[in-house]
C-alpha positions as CSV (number, residue, x, y, z in Angstrom):
1,M,-102.9,81.2,-141.2
2,G,-105.4,79.4,-139.7
3,G,-106.8,75.6,-140.8
4,P,-108.6,74.5,-144.0
5,V,-112.3,76.5,-144.1
6,V,-115.0,74.2,-144.7
7,L,-118.5,75.5,-146.1
8,G,-121.2,72.8,-144.9
9,I,-124.8,72.9,-146.1
10,E,-127.6,71.3,-144.8
11,S,-131.1,70.4,-146.6
12,S,-132.5,67.1,-144.9
13,C,-136.2,69.0,-143.7
14,D,-137.1,71.9,-143.7
15,E,-134.3,74.1,-143.3
16,T,-132.1,75.8,-145.7
17,G,-129.0,75.9,-143.8
18,A,-125.3,77.7,-144.7
19,G,-122.2,77.4,-142.2
20,I,-118.7,77.9,-142.7
21,V,-116.2,76.1,-140.0
22,Q,-112.3,76.5,-139.5
23,D,-110.7,75.1,-136.8
24,G,-113.4,73.6,-134.5
25,R,-114.7,77.9,-134.6
26,L,-117.6,78.6,-136.5
27,L,-117.0,81.5,-138.5
28,A,-120.6,82.1,-139.4
29,H,-124.0,80.0,-140.1
30,V,-128.0,81.5,-141.9
31,V,-130.2,79.6,-142.2
32,A,-133.9,80.1,-144.0
33,S,-136.9,78.1,-143.0
34,S,-140.2,76.8,-144.9
35,M,-142.0,76.3,-141.8
36,D,-144.4,78.8,-142.2
37,E,-145.0,76.9,-145.4
38,H,-145.8,74.1,-143.9
39,A,-147.8,75.3,-141.1
40,R,-151.3,75.2,-142.8
41,F,-150.5,71.6,-143.7
42,G,-149.8,70.2,-140.0
43,G,-146.4,69.1,-140.9
44,V,-143.8,69.0,-143.6
45,V,-144.7,68.7,-146.9
46,P,-141.9,67.4,-149.3
47,E,-142.7,69.0,-152.4
48,I,-142.7,72.7,-150.5
49,A,-139.0,72.2,-148.9
50,A,-137.6,71.1,-152.2
51,R,-138.8,74.2,-153.9
52,A,-137.9,75.9,-151.1
53,H,-134.1,74.7,-150.5
54,L,-134.3,76.0,-154.9
55,Q,-135.3,79.5,-153.5
56,A,-132.9,79.7,-150.3
57,F,-129.4,77.8,-151.7
58,N,-127.6,80.9,-152.9
59,P,-129.4,83.6,-150.9
60,V,-127.8,81.4,-147.7
61,V,-124.4,80.6,-148.7
62,R,-124.1,84.1,-149.9
63,E,-124.8,85.4,-146.9
64,A,-122.5,83.3,-145.0
65,L,-119.3,83.6,-146.7
66,D,-120.4,87.5,-146.5
67,R,-121.0,86.8,-142.5
68,A,-117.0,85.2,-142.6
69,G,-115.7,88.0,-144.8
70,L,-114.6,85.2,-147.5
71,R,-115.4,84.3,-151.2
72,P,-116.2,80.9,-152.2
73,G,-112.3,80.9,-153.7
74,Q,-111.1,81.1,-150.3
75,L,-112.9,77.9,-149.0
76,D,-110.5,74.2,-148.7
77,A,-113.8,72.5,-149.2
78,V,-117.6,71.4,-148.3
79,A,-119.8,69.2,-146.6
80,V,-122.9,68.5,-147.2
81,T,-125.9,66.3,-145.6
82,T,-126.1,63.1,-148.0
83,G,-128.7,61.2,-145.8
84,P,-131.0,60.6,-143.8
85,G,-133.3,63.3,-145.0
86,L,-136.6,63.9,-147.4
87,S,-135.1,62.9,-150.8
88,G,-136.3,65.7,-152.8
89,A,-134.6,68.5,-150.4
90,L,-131.6,66.2,-149.8
91,Q,-131.3,66.7,-153.6
92,V,-131.6,70.2,-154.2
93,G,-128.9,70.4,-151.4
94,L,-126.5,67.9,-152.6
95,A,-126.7,69.7,-156.5
96,G,-125.5,73.1,-154.7
97,A,-122.6,71.4,-153.2
98,K,-121.5,69.5,-155.9
99,T,-121.4,72.4,-158.2
100,L,-119.3,74.8,-155.4
101,A,-116.8,72.2,-154.8
102,Y,-116.3,71.5,-158.5
103,A,-116.2,76.0,-158.8
104,A,-113.7,76.1,-156.0
105,G,-112.1,73.5,-156.8
106,V,-112.1,72.0,-153.5
107,P,-112.8,68.5,-152.1
108,L,-116.1,67.2,-151.6
109,Y,-117.1,65.5,-148.0
110,G,-120.9,63.9,-147.8
111,V,-122.2,64.6,-144.1
112,H,-124.7,61.7,-141.7
113,H,-126.9,64.2,-140.7
114,L,-126.9,63.3,-137.4
115,A,-123.3,62.9,-136.7
116,G,-124.1,66.8,-137.5
117,H,-126.3,67.2,-134.5
118,V,-123.5,65.9,-132.4
119,A,-120.8,67.6,-134.2
120,A,-123.2,70.9,-133.2
121,D,-121.9,70.8,-129.4
122,T,-119.0,70.8,-130.4
123,L,-119.2,74.6,-131.3
124,A,-120.0,75.7,-128.1
125,H,-118.0,73.4,-126.1
126,G,-115.1,72.3,-127.8
127,P,-114.5,68.6,-128.9
128,L,-116.5,66.2,-127.7
129,P,-114.8,64.0,-124.5
130,R,-114.1,60.0,-125.2
131,P,-116.5,58.3,-124.2
132,S,-119.7,60.7,-124.6
133,V,-123.4,59.5,-123.8
134,V,-125.1,61.6,-126.8
135,L,-129.3,62.0,-126.9
136,I,-130.7,63.1,-130.5
137,V,-133.9,63.9,-130.1
138,S,-135.7,65.8,-133.0
139,G,-138.8,66.2,-135.3
140,G,-138.0,63.0,-136.5
141,H,-135.2,61.1,-134.6
142,T,-134.9,59.7,-130.8
143,S,-131.9,57.5,-130.8
144,L,-129.1,57.4,-127.9
145,L,-125.1,56.5,-128.9
146,L,-122.5,56.0,-127.6
147,V,-119.4,57.7,-129.1
148,H,-115.3,57.5,-129.2
149,D,-114.1,59.3,-131.5
150,L,-117.0,60.7,-134.0
151,V,-115.0,61.1,-137.5
152,R,-112.3,58.0,-136.3
153,E,-114.4,55.3,-135.2
154,P,-117.9,53.2,-135.5
155,I,-120.2,55.1,-133.8
156,L,-122.7,52.9,-131.6
157,H,-126.1,53.1,-131.8
158,L,-128.0,52.1,-128.0
159,G,-131.4,52.6,-129.0
160,D,-133.7,54.3,-131.2
161,T,-137.2,55.5,-131.2
162,L,-139.8,51.7,-132.0
163,D,-142.2,54.3,-133.0
164,D,-142.9,58.2,-133.2
165,A,-139.7,60.4,-132.0
166,A,-140.1,62.6,-129.3
167,G,-140.7,66.1,-131.7
168,E,-143.4,64.1,-133.4
169,C,-145.6,63.3,-130.4
170,F,-145.1,66.8,-129.3
171,D,-146.7,67.7,-132.8
172,K,-149.7,65.2,-133.3
173,V,-150.6,66.0,-129.3
174,A,-150.4,69.6,-130.3
175,R,-152.4,69.8,-132.5
176,I,-155.1,67.2,-131.0
177,L,-154.9,70.0,-127.7
178,G,-155.7,73.0,-130.9
179,L,-152.2,74.4,-130.4
180,P,-150.0,75.8,-133.7
181,Y,-147.3,73.9,-135.8
182,P,-144.8,73.3,-134.6
183,G,-145.9,71.7,-131.4
184,G,-143.2,71.3,-129.4
185,P,-142.1,75.1,-129.0
186,A,-146.2,75.2,-128.8
187,I,-146.0,72.3,-126.2
188,D,-143.5,74.5,-124.2
189,R,-144.9,77.8,-124.2
190,A,-148.3,76.2,-122.8
191,A,-147.0,74.0,-120.4
192,R,-145.1,77.3,-118.5
193,D,-149.0,77.3,-117.4
194,G,-150.2,73.5,-116.4
195,D,-149.3,71.3,-113.8
196,P,-147.5,69.0,-114.7
197,R,-148.5,66.4,-112.3
198,A,-152.3,67.6,-113.8
199,V,-152.1,63.9,-115.9
200,A,-150.9,60.3,-115.0
201,F,-149.6,60.3,-118.6
202,P,-147.5,57.2,-119.1
203,R,-143.5,56.5,-119.3
204,P,-143.2,54.1,-122.0
205,L,-141.0,51.5,-122.1
206,T,-139.6,52.2,-118.3
207,R,-140.4,48.8,-116.9
208,P,-138.3,46.2,-115.4
209,G,-137.4,43.7,-118.3
210,D,-138.0,46.3,-121.0
211,D,-135.1,47.8,-123.4
212,P,-133.0,50.1,-121.6
213,Y,-132.5,52.4,-124.5
214,A,-135.3,51.8,-126.5
215,F,-138.0,54.7,-127.2
216,S,-141.6,54.7,-127.9
217,F,-144.0,57.7,-127.5
218,S,-147.0,56.7,-129.7
219,G,-148.7,55.2,-126.4
220,L,-147.9,58.3,-125.0
221,K,-149.9,60.2,-128.2
222,T,-152.7,58.0,-128.1
223,A,-153.3,58.2,-124.5
224,A,-153.3,62.1,-124.2
225,A,-155.9,61.8,-127.7
226,R,-158.0,59.7,-124.9
227,W,-157.9,62.3,-122.6
228,V,-158.4,64.8,-124.4
229,E,-161.8,62.6,-126.3
230,D,-163.1,62.0,-122.7
231,H,-163.2,66.1,-122.0
232,R,-164.8,66.5,-125.1
233,A,-167.8,63.7,-124.5
234,R,-168.3,65.0,-121.4
235,G,-169.0,68.7,-122.5
236,A,-165.6,69.1,-120.5
237,Q,-163.5,72.5,-121.2
238,V,-160.0,70.6,-122.0
239,P,-157.0,72.0,-119.5
240,V,-154.6,72.2,-122.1
241,A,-151.9,74.1,-120.0
242,D,-152.1,70.7,-117.8
243,G,-151.9,68.5,-120.6
244,A,-149.1,70.6,-122.4
245,A,-147.3,70.4,-118.9
246,A,-147.6,66.7,-118.4
247,L,-147.1,65.5,-121.5
248,Q,-143.6,67.8,-121.4
249,E,-142.8,65.9,-118.5
250,A,-143.7,62.5,-119.5
251,V,-141.3,62.5,-122.8
252,A,-138.9,64.0,-120.2
253,D,-138.7,61.5,-118.1
254,V,-138.4,59.6,-120.4
255,L,-135.5,60.8,-122.6
256,T,-133.6,61.5,-119.5
257,R,-134.3,58.5,-117.6
258,K,-132.9,56.0,-120.1
259,A,-130.1,58.9,-121.3
260,L,-128.3,58.5,-118.0
261,A,-129.1,54.8,-117.5
262,A,-127.1,54.7,-120.8
263,C,-124.1,56.8,-119.2
264,A,-124.1,54.4,-115.7
265,A,-123.9,51.2,-117.6
266,H,-121.3,52.1,-119.5
267,G,-119.6,53.9,-117.4
268,V,-119.3,57.4,-119.2
269,R,-118.6,60.8,-117.3
270,T,-120.3,63.2,-120.1
271,L,-124.0,63.2,-121.4
272,V,-124.4,65.8,-124.2
273,V,-128.2,65.7,-125.5
274,V,-128.7,67.4,-129.2
275,G,-131.4,67.7,-131.7
276,G,-134.4,70.3,-131.7
277,V,-136.0,68.8,-128.6
278,A,-133.3,69.8,-126.6
279,A,-134.5,73.3,-127.1
280,N,-137.3,72.3,-124.4
281,S,-137.2,73.5,-121.4
282,R,-138.6,71.0,-119.5
283,V,-136.2,68.7,-121.1
284,R,-132.7,70.7,-120.3
285,A,-134.3,71.3,-116.5
286,L,-134.9,67.9,-115.5
287,A,-131.0,66.7,-117.5
288,E,-129.6,69.3,-115.7
289,R,-130.6,68.2,-112.7
290,R,-130.0,64.6,-112.9
291,C,-126.9,65.3,-114.6
292,A,-126.1,67.2,-111.2
293,S,-127.4,64.4,-108.6
294,A,-125.3,61.7,-110.7
295,G,-122.2,64.1,-110.8
296,L,-121.9,63.8,-114.6
297,E,-121.1,66.7,-117.2
298,L,-124.2,67.8,-119.3
299,R,-123.5,69.4,-122.2
300,V,-126.7,70.9,-124.6
301,P,-125.8,73.5,-127.6
302,P,-127.1,76.6,-127.5
303,M,-130.5,76.9,-128.8
304,T,-129.7,78.1,-132.9
305,L,-127.4,75.2,-133.2
306,C,-130.0,72.8,-131.5
307,T,-132.4,72.4,-135.0
308,D,-131.2,72.2,-138.2
309,N,-128.2,74.3,-139.3
310,G,-125.3,74.4,-141.6
311,A,-123.0,74.8,-139.5
312,M,-123.4,71.2,-137.5
313,I,-122.3,69.8,-140.9
314,A,-119.6,72.3,-141.8
315,A,-118.0,70.4,-138.4
316,V,-118.4,67.3,-139.3
317,G,-116.6,68.4,-142.4
318,D,-113.9,70.3,-140.5
319,L,-113.6,67.3,-138.2
320,L,-112.9,65.2,-141.5
321,V,-110.7,67.6,-143.1
322,R,-107.8,67.5,-140.4
323,S,-108.3,63.9,-139.5
324,G,-107.1,62.9,-143.1
325,A,-110.6,61.3,-144.0
326,D,-111.1,61.5,-148.1
327,P,-113.3,63.2,-150.0
328,A,-116.5,62.0,-151.2
329,P,-116.3,60.7,-154.9
330,L,-117.6,62.5,-158.0
331,D,-121.0,60.3,-158.0
332,V,-121.8,60.9,-154.6
333,S,-125.2,59.8,-154.1
334,I,-128.1,61.0,-151.5
335,D,-129.6,58.3,-149.0
336,P,-132.5,58.9,-147.4
337,S,-132.6,56.7,-145.1
338,A,-129.3,55.8,-144.0
339,P,-128.0,54.3,-141.0
340,L,-125.8,55.9,-138.6
341,E,-122.8,53.8,-138.4
342,Y,-120.3,56.5,-139.7
343,A,-120.3,60.6,-139.3
344,A,-119.2,60.6,-143.1
345,L,-122.1,59.3,-145.9
346,T,-121.0,58.9,-149.0
347,P,-123.2,56.4,-151.0
348,L,-123.2,55.5,-154.9
349,A,-124.8,56.0,-157.1
350,R,-126.1,52.5,-158.4
351,T,-125.2,51.7,-162.1
352,P,-128.5,50.5,-164.1
353,A,-128.5,46.7,-165.1
354,R,-128.1,46.2,-168.9
355,A,-130.8,44.3,-170.4
356,A,-129.9,40.4,-171.5
């Protein structure tokens, strides 16, 4: 017989995900995205996302169970994202996960969304080497972490973005260039026909004396906007492909430069790159080249596990169960702005203050 079977639920933004993991092995995962519904607004609308999760939750879970050849009664635990993320979206996922866990009579585990991204790599490449430097890059997050044991020890935050995340920068500049939402894939496609050296975009926070692990992409976004405005003011056609290629190069350069600096400073031999922007072709290529030159192992999950999904949450749940971690209490709540300190995230509902 195998180990415990864990169902993971992810609903922090615009993807409704369900994944099933057993002993670090992915049995099934299904994702339903509401991205098309948000595209005309140029970004995620929280109310639309919450409604989409309500509609997709049961079909996604049912399909994941069917693909794994399982019934709800064969689950041993349920794990769910409890933060950070959109409040309404998180509430839908947590309510559904609580119902599933109660009906199946199994424990429930609250999981930090970013820890899920880290664990996604274990489904493709096995346990993380200890220690590892992890670069998380997505639409809402850009962080550098030092990870030892993901579920048993604190996660050391080395640095975060001070303003826009890398994916957010891609989204905003794509809109300025007239490219569709989501901006990351659109920038990547447009950049294929461009010259990354055509525009000298800045590399924020890379000068001597700057915080070596902090990121800032707001200024880069502004530089791109001014470059476009200058062309339009002169009545010149905007060379979109060149702009996309140069922007992508600047982002990839900053991300990989700081990640390798963190590896060198902490004597770490493995860099793990996760999150939606890890699917960007230039980020991957530059990370591969620089890691090879530095003699570092680079681990990047398959593209299907880079964006938000339930498999990554199930992966954390699987690790928590096998480590003997306590499950979440019945009154576990969400935390939309939860800091990343531990993989398990089990905030409690606040007790209302009594009237005097």
